[in-house]
N, C-alpha and C positions, 0 to 999 in steps of 0.2 A: 718337245715341240717338233723336232726334226722327224721323229717317228710318225707323228700325226700328219705332218705335211706330206710325207711320202705316201702314207695310206690314202690321203685325200686325192693325191694325183693319180694313184693307181685306180681309185674309184672313178676318176674322170675318164681314164682310158677305158675302163670296163663299160661305163655308161655310153661312151661314144660308139661302141659296137652295137648298141641296142636301138639305134636311131633311124633305121630304115623306115621312111614314111612318117617320122615322128617330128617332135618339136625341136626347137633350136638347142635345147639343152639335154633333156633326159627322157622325154616321153613318159614320165611318171615312174621311172625306175629308181635306181639306188640313191640319187641325190635328193629325192623327197618331194618332188612336185613337178608336174608337167610344165614345160615352157611353151613358147608361144608363136613360133613362126614356121617357115618352111624347113625341110630337112637340113640338118647341119651339113655343111659342105665337106666334100671329101678331097677337094683339090684347092690349091692356093690360087686365088683370083685377086688381081690388083686393078683398081680403077682410080683415076685422078679426076677431080671435079673442081670447078671454080676458076678463079683469076690467077693466072700464072705469075702475075706481078704482085699478088697479095702475100700475106703471111702464110707460110707453108706449115700445115699440120699433118701428122701421121696418125691414122686411126686403124685399130685392129678390131675385127669382129669374127664370128664364126657362122654368120648367116649373111649371105650376099644381099638379101632383101633389106637387111638393116643398113648395109653400106649404101644401097640405092636411096634409102631415106635421107642419109646425110648428104648424098649428092644433090638431091632435090632441095634440101634445106640450105645448103651453102650457096646455091644459085640465088635463092630468095634473100638470103642474108646479104649478099653482095649488092643486090638491088637496093636494099633498105639501108645499108651501111657502106656507102661508097668511100668513106674515109678510112675504113679498116676492113678491106676485103680479104678474103681467105681463099687459099687453094688447099684442098684436102685430098690426100692419097689414102684410100680405104683398101686395106688388105684383108681378105677373107681366108682364114686358116681352118683346117679341120678342128673340131671342138677340143679334143684333148690336147692337140699340139699347141693351140693358141694359149690355153690356160697354163700349160707347163712352160711355154716360152715366156709368158708374162711374169710368172712367179720367179723364174730364173733371172730375168732382167731386173726385176725389182730388188731381189736379193743382191745382185751384183752391183747395183747402182748405175747401170748403163745399159742402153739398148732397148729401153721401153718406149712405147709410142707416146704421143701427146694425150690421146684419147683411146679408151679401150672398153669394149663390152665385156661384162663379167656375168656369167650365168649364176643365178641365185644360189645354187648348191655349192658353187665354188667361191662365192663372195667371202665367206669367213677366212679363207686362205689369203685373199688379197687385202682385206681390211685389217688383217693382223698387224700390218705395218703402219696402219693409221696415217697420221700426217707426216710420218717419215717417208712414206711411199706415195701417198695420195694427197690431192688438194681437197680440203673441205669445201663443199659446194654451198654451204649455208648462205654466205654473203651474195652469191651470184643468183640465187633463186628467190631472193626477197620479194620480187615483184609477183611471183607466182605461188609462193608457199602457202598462203592462206586459202588458196583454191585447190590445193593438192590433197589427195587422200592421205591422211597422216600415217595410216598403217603401212602404206607402200613406201613412204620415206623412211619409216622406222626399220624396214627390212634391210635397207642399204646404209644403216648407221653403224658406227663403231661403238665400243663400250664406253667411249668418252662422250657419247651423245651427239657428236657431230655427224652430218650427213655426207657420205662419200660417194654415193651412186645416184644417178638420175634414172627413174624407172620408165619403162615403156608402157606399162598397163597396170590395171588393178588386178586382173586375173580373178574377178569375182566368180565364185562357183554358183552355177544355176542348174536347174533340172531341165533336160531336153526330153520332149515327149513326141512320139510319132502319132499324131492325131488321126491321120488317114488309116494307118494300119489298125489302130484301136477301133475306129468307127466301123471298118469293114468286118472285123472279128466280132464286135459286140452288137452289130446290127442297128446302130443308132447314128444320128447325124454328127457331123464334125462339131457343131455348136454344142450338142449334148455332151460330147467327149470333153470339150474345153470347160464346160460347166463342172463336170466331175473333177477335172484337174484343178480347177480354181478352188474347189472345196477341200483339197488336200492340204491340211495344215501340219499334221504330225506324221511321224513315221508309221504309227498305227493306221492312219488314214491311207498312207501310201501303200502299205502292205495289203489293206483291204481292197483297194482299187486294183492292185496287181493280181490278187487272187481272183477277183471278178473277171479280169481280162483273160487270165490263163484258162479259166474254166470255159469262158466263151469261145476262146480260140480253138479249144478242143484238140489240141496237139500237145498234151502235157509231156514233158521230156524232150520236146523239140522246139516249141515256141515258149519263150520266157518273158517275164516282165522286165527283168534287168540282168546285168552281169556284175559280178564282184571281182575285184582285182587281186591277183597274187603278185603282180609286178609293179604295183604303185600304191602309194599311201594316201591318195586323195580322199577316199571315204573316211579314213581315220582323222585326217586333218579337219574335215568338215565336222565330224563328231566332237573333236576337241574345241573347235571354235564355238560350237553350240553351247558347250559347258563352260567356256572361258578358260580352257586348259591349254597348256603348252608343254609337251613332253620333253622339250630341250632344256627347260629351266631358264632360258634366256641367257643373259650375260652374267647373272649373279648367282643363280642356284644350280644345283646339280640336276642332271636329267633324271626324270622319273616317268617310265613308260607304263607303269602299273596304275593306270587311271581308269575311273569308272566310265568315262566317255569312250575310251578305246575298247574297254571290255564290253560295254553295252552294244557298240556297233558290231563288233565281231560276233557276239552271241546272237544278235539279230540276223546277221548274214548267214550264220550257220543254220538258223531256223528256215530262212528262205531257201537255202540249198536243199535241206531235207524235204521241204514241201514242194520242191520243183517250181518255185516262183522265180528263182534266180539260177543262173549257171555261172561257172567260173569263166571269166573272160578268156577267149582264145588268145594265146600268146601273152597272157597276163594282164592286159588292159586294152581299152578301146582305141588307143592312139597308135596302133600299128595296122598293117595291111589286113591282117586277119580280123581285127576289130572293125575296120571299115566294112569289110565284106559281111560280117555278122550283122551289122546294122542294115546294110543294103538288102540282105536276105530276110529282114524283119524277124530275125530270131530273138531280138530284144527290141523293146519299143520305148524304153526310158532309161536314163542314166544321168548321174550328176557329173558335170565337168565345168571347167573354167570357161568364161565367155570367149577366150581366144580359140576355143575349139570350133567356133563358128567357121573359121577358115578351113577346117577339115571337111566340112560339108561342101563348101563351094569348090574346093580343090579336088576332093576325092569322091564325093557323093553327090554330084550336081543333079542327078536324076531325082533326088529327094526334094527338090525345090517345091515349096508350097505345102509340104506334108508335116513340118515340124513346128512345135510350139515351145516357147521358153517360159519357164515359171520359177518362182522361188523354190528353194529346197525345203523339204519337210524338216521339222525339228522334233526332238524328243519330248520337249515340254513347251507349250505355247509361251511366247515371250522371250525365248532364247534367240541369239543371233542366228540368222538363217543362211549365212554365206561365209566363205573364207577366201582370202587371196592366195592363189596357187601359181607357182612358177614365176618366171620373170627373168629379166636381164637388167642389171644395173650398169650404167655407163660411167666410167671414172676418168678423171684427169690425173695424170701422174706428175709427181714432183720433178721428174726428169725433163718435163716440157720446158722449152725456152720461152714459151708464150702462154704461161699458165693462165693469166687473167683473160686473155682473148679466148683460149680454148674452153675455159669454164663458162664464160659468158655465152659463147656460141652454143655449147652443149645444153645448158639450161634452157636457152631460147628454143633450140631445136626439139626438145623433148617436153617442154612444159607450157610454152606459149600457145595461144589458140591456133595460130597458123601451123605450128609444129604438130599439135594434137590432131588437127584436121587431116594432115598428111598421114599420121599414124593410123587414124581410123579408116581413111579411104584406101590406103595401100596395104597396110598390115592387118587391118581388121581387129584391132585391139580395143578393149574398153579402157578409155583413156583416164588418166589420173586427175586431170584438171576438171573439177566438178562444175565449173562455170559452163563447160561445153554440154553437160548432160541435159540442160534445160533449154538450150538454144535450138529452136525449131529448124533453123538452116543446117545445123550440125546433126542433131539427133533424129530428125524426122525427114531427112532428105530422101525423097522417093527414088532417086537415081542411085543411092548407095546399094551395093550388091547384097549386103546383109539385111537391109530393110526389105529388099525384094525377095530374098530367099525364104525367110521365116514368116509364119502366119502373123506374128506380132512383132513389134519393133523392139530390138534389144535394149535400147536405152529406156524404154518405158518400164521394162523389167528392172533394170538397174536402179531407176528412180524409185520404184516400188519397194525395193530392198532397203535403200537408204544407206547413207554413209556409215551410220552407227551400227549397222547390222552386218558389217563385213569384218570378220575377225582375221587374225594373223597368227601364224606359227613362226617362231624365230628361226633364222638361219645362222647357226653359230658353229663353233669348232666341232662339237660332238654330233652335229646333224648328219654328216655322211655315215658315221658309224651306226646310228640308229636306223637310218633308212636302208642302208645296205643289208643289215641283218634282218630287218623286217621284210624286205622284198625277197631276199634269198632263202629265208628260213621260216620266220613267224607266220606270214600270210599263207605260205604253202601248207604249213602244218595244220592250221585251223580251217582253211577253206577247201583244201583237197581232201581233208578228212574231217567232216563236220562233227564227228564225235570226239575229236581231240580237245583236251582241256584248254580253254582259253587262258585260265589262270596259269597253267604250267607253261604255255607258250610265252606269255608275257614275263614270267619269271626268268625263262631262258634268255629272253631279249634283254631284260634288266641286268642279268649277269654279264652278258656280252658288253653292255654299255658301261657297267661298273668297272670291268677290267680295263677299259680305255680311259675312264675319267678318274680313277682312284690313283 
């Protein structure tokens, strides 16, 4: 157990060095899925919000924008609950520092905050203590639970079935398409391009449209349909979700990475590379500065990514406003799930809190109520987990919302078309860091940098590395 914990914390440190321009957790690197906000902070920032005469709570995070969310929410809470007001001090630490500091405090039994953000890749280390360390949130989310996406709550559960973390978002994976670039290259109207995109149901359809685009662009070897990732496992997670697989084995079974879903995706990507329909993503994935520039240069015109990637467009690629269309991801066989929840941060209440009930009640309200979800959508740009909001016109179709203005279609229209039952999940458990670190450091580079490399051999090597850790 100690060996695994040290390994995971080393992984956290490694991941934190890969975050320039990335998400709040790992930018698709070793911990297995992109997270969701501004770049993880490199300095310690502390802000205090709320009523100085109210109950004081300490909150830790690794993204200052998350802290600002709680600052906004505590002001509203105090207006709505004058009989139990709160003052909250939010401290933003560098990613690796915060997670290491939290684990150390939980193990020591002292020094932990009341409330703390935990990135999904690090959650298995924190939930290992279950209700010895953390407050189960089940009783505090009763009012909202029936409206929440179950797969997102499952991600932040322990092996005892209790829910220990409150999610920020669904992280539903969608396909992003540059309609304008496609229309210009193919000599057709935007509407005609959108019609072609809407007719893409399977990966065969997607590849056919990509081949058509590359041929029309006339710059083979320079302009590509998409890019594939050596530094992130998003494509593989999507493939597993489509087949109903989970290479971690969850809480009960041993990890098995030698899955047809994974093999089929990698084999397909090797074919795309050989046919120059795809390139390897600069710097390993699209959620780094080189990835943003590659998109801005129109070197690729489509790729799958979680809905939280919308904020990357508004923050780093604002000149692309009005050019991009969001659609369902293709599937291998019609009828499969077409999305997977990727990335995320679960927020926990620690048993060291002297105000556990109030902290848990406030946390669930701030992250699950309609007013909390409204602030998450407006300020963080996340696809919220409270599905009641998905069909509220005032929420989902607000013309003043920056994401509704940026994209050709409205994001929640796509989310509703996907549907709750079509969003799969991959578990985040103790073996997850091992799988994702080896996959990103070795496996993906083997099979994508050398499209002739045996996928079977690469997956056997990955399985051997996993078995060495779990046996």
